[in-house]
N, C-alpha and C positions, 0 to 999 in steps of 0.2 A: 843547342836548342835545348839539352835540358841545365843546364847551367843559368842558361840566360831566364830561363821559366823560373828557375830556383829562385832566384836572386831578385826579381822582379816584385816589384808593387803591386801590380795589377796586372792582365790581360786584358786586351782590347779582341772579341772576334768578330771580326768584321761577316756578318749574316748573308747568305747570296741562296739562292734553293741549292744549285752542285755544293756549297760547303754542307747544309743542311742534311743533304740523303750521304752524304760523305763520311758525315759523323754518325749518321745513323746506323751506318753498314756493319759497323762491328768487326770489320778489317784492322786484325793488328799491324799485317802490313800496311796498311796506308798509314802517310806519314800524316795527312790531316787528322787521322781517327787518333793516333799518338800522339798529336799534341795536344789535342784538345783533352782527351783524357787525361795526359801528365797532367796538363793546367789545371786543371778541375780538382785534381785529386792535390796535387801541391799548393795553389792557392784558396782552393775552396771559391764555391757561386759566388759570395760575397764579394771579392778582388776581380772578378770578370765581368767586364762590360760589355755586351752586345749591341751591334750598332748594323741596322737595316741600311744593306747597300742597294737593295732593291727594293721597289714597292710589293711585291707581290709577297718578302716575308717581314711585311709590317703585321701581318695577320699572325698574331702567334698560335692560335685556336687551329693554326694549318702546318705549326710546327711538328716536327715527329721526332721518335727515337731520344739520343742522348742530350739533343740539344732541349727539346722540350720536360724532357724532366730535368734535368740542370739548370738549364735558364726561363723555363714556358713563364714564371710569375713574375720575373724582375722586370722593370723598365728597359724599354729598345730606345736605345739615339736612331732618329730619323737623318742617315743623310744618303736617300734616297734623291732628292734636288740636285745637281750634279751642279749647278748653277752657282748654289748658296751651301756648297759640302764645304768648304773652308772656313765660312763663318760659321757653321753648325759646330764644326769638329774646334772650336777655339769658345765659343759660347760653354759648349761641352766641357771643354778641361781646364779650362784659366777661371781661376774667382773671376766675378765680377769688377772688384777694386781692380786688377792686372789684367784686366782683358784686353788686347789690343783693337780699336774699333776700324769697320768696315764700311765702302759706302760704294752702293749697287746700284743705279739708276736711282729709284723711290724708293728702295730699302729703305730702313730709319737706322741710326748707327748705335752700337750697342756696344 
């Protein structure tokens, strides 16, 4: 894990209510806390992308602890809609020119 974070260009934090509570716990025996703490120290907040996986974590005012302290002012990618999660990930991760297109129902082509 340590080498993966150290060699990474960025980190994606998949934010859930449970993840937020574990990061806020400050338990050095908790691998979730240690991973977040190390990624933040090694990469810095500007290279961490918070991604909301549950609707209840979209409101950053409700965030707590280290997650709020380090990432609370950053834009959050909304991946709460499972039906369009793959499309949203590609929109976020790929530049517009190289983006694959998706068609789902009446959803527009991106």
